[in-house]
VOPADREN-960785 format. One record per residue (C-alpha): x, y, z; residue number from 1. Coordinates in pm, whole numbers, plus 50000, padded with zeros to 5 digits. Example, Ala and Ser with C-alpha at 12.3 -4.5 7.8 and 13.67 -1.06 7.14 Angstrom:
- 51230, 49550, 50780, 1
- 51367, 49894, 50714, 2
# end
This chain:
- 74250, 53806, 04637, 1
- 74248, 53460, 04482, 2
- 74519, 53227, 04612, 3
- 74834, 53161, 04413, 4
- 75104, 52899, 04426, 5
- 75361, 52979, 04694, 6
- 75647, 52938, 04445, 7
- 75497, 53208, 04221, 8
- 75475, 53451, 04514, 9
- 75832, 53368, 04630, 10
- 75970, 53419, 04279, 11
- 75796, 53756, 04247, 12
- 75896, 53881, 04593, 13
- 76259, 53765, 04567, 14
- 76308, 53920, 04225, 15
- 76179, 54251, 04362, 16
- 76387, 54233, 04683, 17
- 76709, 54143, 04503, 18
- 76661, 54427, 04254, 19
- 76619, 54681, 04536, 20
- 76867, 54538, 04786, 21
- 77069, 54825, 04942, 22
- 77450, 54791, 04948, 23
- 77690, 55055, 05087, 24
- 77904, 54980, 04779, 25
- 77778, 54799, 04473, 26
- 77875, 54730, 04113, 27
- 77720, 54666, 03772, 28
- 77848, 54397, 03538, 29
- 77781, 54299, 03177, 30
- 77530, 54513, 02989, 31
- 77257, 54509, 03257, 32
- 77149, 54769, 03510, 33
- 77129, 54550, 03821, 34
- 77364, 54654, 04101, 35
- 77500, 54399, 04348, 36
- 77787, 54380, 04594, 37
- 77969, 54147, 04347, 38
- 77882, 54001, 04005, 39
- 77605, 53744, 04056, 40
- 77705, 53400, 03921, 41
- 77441, 53171, 04065, 42
- 77118, 53158, 04264, 43
- 76993, 52859, 04464, 44
- 76620, 52886, 04536, 45
- 76423, 52584, 04659, 46
- 76079, 52549, 04813, 47
- 75990, 52204, 04949, 48
- 76276, 52058, 04748, 49
- 76160, 52207, 04417, 50
- 76331, 52488, 04225, 51
- 76151, 52824, 04233, 52
- 76209, 52958, 03880, 53
- 76306, 53321, 03822, 54
- 76583, 53502, 03634, 55
- 76802, 53802, 03726, 56
- 77032, 53946, 03460, 57
- 77040, 53615, 03277, 58
- 77118, 53415, 03592, 59
- 76850, 53147, 03647, 60
- 76761, 53021, 03993, 61
- 76829, 52650, 04033, 62
- 76948, 52379, 04270, 63
- 77319, 52379, 04184, 64
- 77606, 52557, 04357, 65
- 77983, 52524, 04409, 66
- 78213, 52476, 04707, 67
- 78540, 52646, 04799, 68
- 78715, 52812, 04506, 69
- 79032, 52606, 04552, 70
- 78918, 52305, 04755, 71
- 78578, 52214, 04606, 72
- 78495, 52417, 04296, 73
- 78296, 52150, 04107, 74
- 77919, 52219, 04074, 75
- 77679, 52001, 04273, 76
- 77302, 51983, 04335, 77
- 77129, 52031, 04671, 78
- 76781, 51928, 04791, 79
- 76730, 52164, 05086, 80
- 76901, 52383, 05344, 81
- 77043, 52101, 05559, 82
- 77173, 51922, 05250, 83
- 77317, 52255, 05127, 84
- 77513, 52312, 05450, 85
- 77637, 51953, 05473, 86
- 77759, 51934, 05112, 87
- 77925, 52277, 05135, 88
- 78116, 52164, 05445, 89
- 78236, 51855, 05256, 90
- 78371, 52097, 04994, 91
- 78548, 52323, 05247, 92
- 78283, 52592, 05298, 93
- 78169, 52629, 05659, 94
- 77828, 52793, 05623, 95
- 77722, 52918, 05973, 96
- 77911, 53239, 06058, 97
- 77909, 53165, 06436, 98
- 78084, 52832, 06367, 99
- 78347, 53009, 06154, 100
- 78404, 53265, 06432, 101
- 78433, 52991, 06696, 102
- 78677, 52800, 06478, 103
- 78895, 53107, 06425, 104
- 78896, 53179, 06799, 105
- 78988, 52818, 06881, 106
- 79276, 52808, 06630, 107
- 79404, 53150, 06739, 108
- 79399, 53055, 07106, 109
- 79576, 52723, 07038, 110
- 79855, 52883, 06830, 111
- 79903, 53161, 07089, 112
- 79941, 52906, 07370, 113
- 80186, 52700, 07163, 114
- 80412, 53008, 07151, 115
- 80348, 53094, 07519, 116
- 80159, 53411, 07423, 117
- 79813, 53551, 07497, 118
- 79564, 53649, 07228, 119
- 79432, 54006, 07240, 120
- 79061, 53934, 07211, 121
- 78864, 54144, 06964, 122
- 78505, 54037, 06897, 123
- 78456, 54288, 06615, 124
- 78766, 54167, 06432, 125
- 78663, 53805, 06493, 126
- 78322, 53868, 06333, 127
- 78484, 54051, 06041, 128
- 78726, 53765, 05969, 129
- 78441, 53516, 05996, 130
- 78259, 53718, 05730, 131
- 78562, 53732, 05499, 132
- 78644, 53359, 05496, 133
- 78471, 53033, 05400, 134
- 78726, 52791, 05545, 135
- 78928, 52998, 05794, 136
- 79283, 52890, 05868, 137
- 79487, 53090, 06122, 138
- 79856, 53157, 06047, 139
- 80116, 53328, 06267, 140
- 80357, 53596, 06143, 141
- 80620, 53822, 06301, 142
- 80740, 54181, 06272, 143
- 81063, 54356, 06372, 144
- 81103, 54420, 06745, 145
- 81218, 54776, 06677, 146
- 80854, 54870, 06605, 147
- 80767, 54800, 06971, 148
- 80900, 55147, 07060, 149
- 80572, 55282, 06918, 150
- 80269, 55270, 07155, 151
- 80106, 54927, 07140, 152
- 79763, 55067, 07052, 153
- 79905, 55227, 06735, 154
- 80058, 54898, 06618, 155
- 79745, 54699, 06704, 156
- 79520, 54947, 06524, 157
- 79744, 54945, 06215, 158
- 79745, 54564, 06198, 159
- 79372, 54545, 06263, 160
- 79260, 54813, 06016, 161
- 79495, 54732, 05730, 162
- 79541, 54356, 05746, 163
- 79260, 54232, 05974, 164
- 79525, 54070, 06197, 165
- 79499, 53975, 06563, 166
- 79762, 54098, 06809, 167
- 79939, 53895, 07077, 168
- 80075, 53988, 07421, 169
- 80335, 53852, 07660, 170
- 80121, 53687, 07934, 171
- 80334, 53797, 08231, 172
- 80419, 54156, 08138, 173
- 80110, 54227, 07929, 174
- 80332, 54394, 07668, 175
- 80266, 54358, 07298, 176
- 80460, 54075, 07132, 177
- 80623, 54114, 06791, 178
- 80388, 53853, 06643, 179
- 80042, 53857, 06486, 180
- 79779, 53611, 06365, 181
- 79622, 53638, 06020, 182
- 79323, 53442, 05893, 183
- 79363, 53275, 05554, 184
- 79077, 53138, 05343, 185
- 79253, 52823, 05229, 186
- 79461, 52528, 05343, 187
- 79814, 52610, 05227, 188
- 80038, 52326, 05108, 189
- 80339, 52483, 05283, 190
- 80161, 52523, 05615, 191
- 80100, 52893, 05556, 192
- 80462, 53008, 05520, 193
- 80398, 53210, 05203, 194
- 80079, 53360, 05347, 195
- 80269, 53465, 05660, 196
- 80554, 53609, 05452, 197
- 80314, 53813, 05237, 198
- 80138, 53957, 05541, 199
- 80471, 54030, 05713, 200
- 80581, 54233, 05411, 201
- 80265, 54447, 05413, 202
- 80258, 54485, 05792, 203
- 80622, 54598, 05793, 204
- 80525, 54889, 05565, 205
- 80213, 54975, 05769, 206
- 80400, 54972, 06099, 207
- 80673, 55187, 05944, 208
- 80400, 55442, 05863, 209
- 80274, 55430, 06223, 210
- 80627, 55478, 06357, 211
- 80677, 55776, 06123, 212
- 80357, 55944, 06249, 213
- 80462, 55881, 06611, 214
- 80808, 56027, 06562, 215
- 80680, 56333, 06372, 216
- 80410, 56404, 06629, 217
- 80662, 56386, 06914, 218
- 80872, 56651, 06739, 219
- 80567, 56874, 06690, 220
- 80437, 56878, 07052, 221
- 80084, 56946, 07180, 222
- 80092, 57325, 07218, 223
- 80169, 57390, 06847, 224
- 79902, 57131, 06760, 225
- 79651, 57320, 06976, 226
- 79719, 57639, 06781, 227
- 79627, 57460, 06457, 228
- 79273, 57390, 06580, 229
- 79169, 57734, 06454, 230
- 79174, 57596, 06099, 231
- 78931, 57312, 06177, 232
- 78558, 57385, 06172, 233
- 78365, 57214, 06450, 234
- 78025, 57324, 06311, 235
- 77945, 57613, 06080, 236
- 77717, 57768, 06346, 237
- 77941, 57686, 06644, 238
- 78278, 57798, 06511, 239
- 78615, 57626, 06500, 240
- 78763, 57363, 06727, 241
- 78984, 57637, 06875, 242
- 78676, 57843, 06973, 243
- 78518, 57532, 07117, 244
- 78831, 57459, 07322, 245
- 78818, 57814, 07463, 246
- 78461, 57753, 07584, 247
- 78553, 57412, 07732, 248
- 78857, 57563, 07907, 249
- 78652, 57837, 08076, 250
- 78378, 57591, 08172, 251
- 78628, 57334, 08310, 252
- 78778, 57603, 08535, 253
- 78433, 57690, 08669, 254
- 78336, 57324, 08723, 255
- 78670, 57237, 08889, 256
- 78573, 57379, 09229, 257
- 78253, 57174, 09244, 258
- 78437, 56846, 09175, 259
- 78748, 56906, 09393, 260
- 78981, 56959, 09095, 261
- 79260, 57217, 09070, 262
- 79125, 57492, 08836, 263
- 79465, 57553, 08672, 264
- 79517, 57184, 08593, 265
- 79159, 57147, 08465, 266
- 79202, 57456, 08247, 267
- 79532, 57338, 08100, 268
- 79397, 56989, 08035, 269
- 79095, 57142, 07861, 270
- 79322, 57364, 07649, 271
- 79505, 57057, 07519, 272
- 79222, 56802, 07515, 273
- 79157, 56833, 07139, 274
- 79515, 56907, 07027, 275
- 79585, 56554, 06905, 276
- 79309, 56589, 06644, 277
- 79568, 56753, 06416, 278
- 79835, 56488, 06483, 279
- 79948, 56255, 06207, 280
- 79855, 55945, 06408, 281
- 79496, 56053, 06478, 282
- 79465, 56166, 06117, 283
- 79544, 55808, 06015, 284
- 79353, 55636, 06299, 285
- 79072, 55863, 06432, 286
- 78975, 55603, 06694, 287
- 79300, 55683, 06881, 288
- 79197, 56043, 06962, 289
- 79247, 56123, 07328, 290
- 79474, 55824, 07384, 291
- 79744, 55974, 07160, 292
- 79707, 56310, 07336, 293
- 79782, 56130, 07663, 294
- 80093, 55964, 07516, 295
- 80221, 56296, 07378, 296
- 80158, 56472, 07711, 297
- 80350, 56200, 07900, 298
- 80635, 56223, 07647, 299
- 80654, 56599, 07715, 300
- 80671, 56539, 08091, 301
- 80336, 56706, 08170, 302
- 80148, 56659, 08497, 303
- 79999, 56304, 08494, 304
- 79656, 56447, 08585, 305
- 79658, 56659, 08268, 306
- 79772, 56363, 08057, 307
- 79498, 56140, 08200, 308
- 79228, 56404, 08147, 309
- 79321, 56443, 07779, 310
- 79234, 56077, 07724, 311
- 78953, 56034, 07976, 312
- 78746, 56343, 07887, 313
- 78583, 56140, 07604, 314
- 78452, 55883, 07853, 315
- 78207, 55722, 07875, 316
- 78206, 55644, 07502, 317
- 77916, 55402, 07535, 318
- 77699, 55204, 07770, 319
- 77973, 54952, 07851, 320
- 78250, 55212, 07898, 321
- 78370, 55335, 08237, 322
- 78339, 55697, 08356, 323
- 78635, 55916, 08459, 324
- 78697, 55921, 08833, 325
- 78993, 56161, 08870, 326
- 78871, 56515, 08956, 327
- 79060, 56690, 08670, 328
- 78932, 56434, 08419, 329
- 78578, 56477, 08552, 330
- 78592, 56857, 08514, 331
- 78708, 56839, 08150, 332
- 78467, 56557, 08061, 333
- 78168, 56747, 08201, 334
- 78277, 57071, 08030, 335
- 78316, 56897, 07694, 336
- 77975, 56727, 07710, 337
- 77792, 57032, 07847, 338
- 77936, 57253, 07573, 339
- 77823, 57000, 07312, 340
- 77469, 56981, 07453, 341
- 77418, 57354, 07503, 342
- 77576, 57443, 07169, 343
- 77367, 57211, 06955, 344
- 77049, 57292, 07150, 345
- 77117, 57663, 07091, 346
- 77132, 57618, 06713, 347
- 76822, 57396, 06706, 348
- 76998, 57065, 06632, 349
- 76802, 56859, 06883, 350
- 76779, 56479, 06860, 351
- 76465, 56338, 06698, 352
- 76296, 56004, 06726, 353
- 76476, 55880, 06416, 354
- 76814, 56054, 06437, 355
- 77082, 56187, 06669, 356
- 77373, 56267, 06434, 357
- 77573, 56460, 06696, 358
- 77528, 56190, 06964, 359
- 77365, 56430, 07205, 360
- 77185, 56150, 07391, 361
- 77522, 55990, 07460, 362
- 77657, 56322, 07590, 363
- 77357, 56367, 07820, 364
- 77376, 56011, 07953, 365
- 77751, 56058, 08000, 366
- 77695, 56365, 08218, 367
- 77435, 56181, 08428, 368
- 77657, 55874, 08472, 369
- 77965, 56082, 08567, 370
- 77764, 56264, 08837, 371
- 77587, 55956, 08973, 372
- 77878, 55712, 08970, 373
- 78113, 55965, 09134, 374
- 77841, 56069, 09382, 375
- 77881, 56437, 09287, 376
- 77647, 56720, 09382, 377
- 77678, 57020, 09149, 378
- 77452, 57323, 09099, 379
# end
């Protein structure tokens, strides 16, 4: 093929890529057909300091952009990537995401120490806030102490999921403090008082919801929840969650002897291990499954081994997670994972090179790790 100017190739390739760019959620604007994550207002495209000309939905590529919406919204020209980053920073847009994340972490840690508190570190939330802000400014807020009667994980999850807020703990006791840190995208004239007040108002409502779920679930109890599992389909070819729990219960009893667990305790823990799936709290925050079952079991005064097994039978959840070490927890964890593996193999849903929708590899690796790390020998 005869050679072409690099700018012509870049313009052609970029136009094609931008038109086909996949977004989980996208939108159209104006009268065009192009879909983008947000309406496209400007494109900066330079090659060796010169503009690469192309047009998308009437928006021409050029060398001009804008800074922060409130702190630097006047248009300005750039000559290259370094110039782009430097001029954006002057106009209150910190371009590199790692720098934004580091800045958030530094501010959060400083504010926490000023109030003699410890930040609950959360790398996922840190990255998310870095992606949501251009000039991150951390502000502290408070919530009513009465909410602390609800398990800390419920409050932390509510604040994280709904408001992207960081939680704080008391350094000595490790208990959750009635304060949070939110990340604003601007420098507030009042030092962030209004931002804090707005977040406090929303968080109060969200924590009230969490407290309601907690109180209602405590009234309901685990045994009635377990009976509701018959209405939840696990898989159309493998029956309901109730039928699955029956299989896990029988298997846990059989495994118990090989791992030095009491068969009755292993069986009862297996009976209740999925009960919290129908609780209000897990319905709102699915990531709390298992943990909430443990809290409800403790609240009902059940044997601590049963309560622990309800939470720990999901372990290990990933490569960095620990494995259960208590015999009852081991019996239920193995039964759960073995039932999953055998069931999906039986109906032909084996993992492929490109997909493992039922996380069967994780179940298999979990079984291997539980046996090896606990030095177990089973038939």
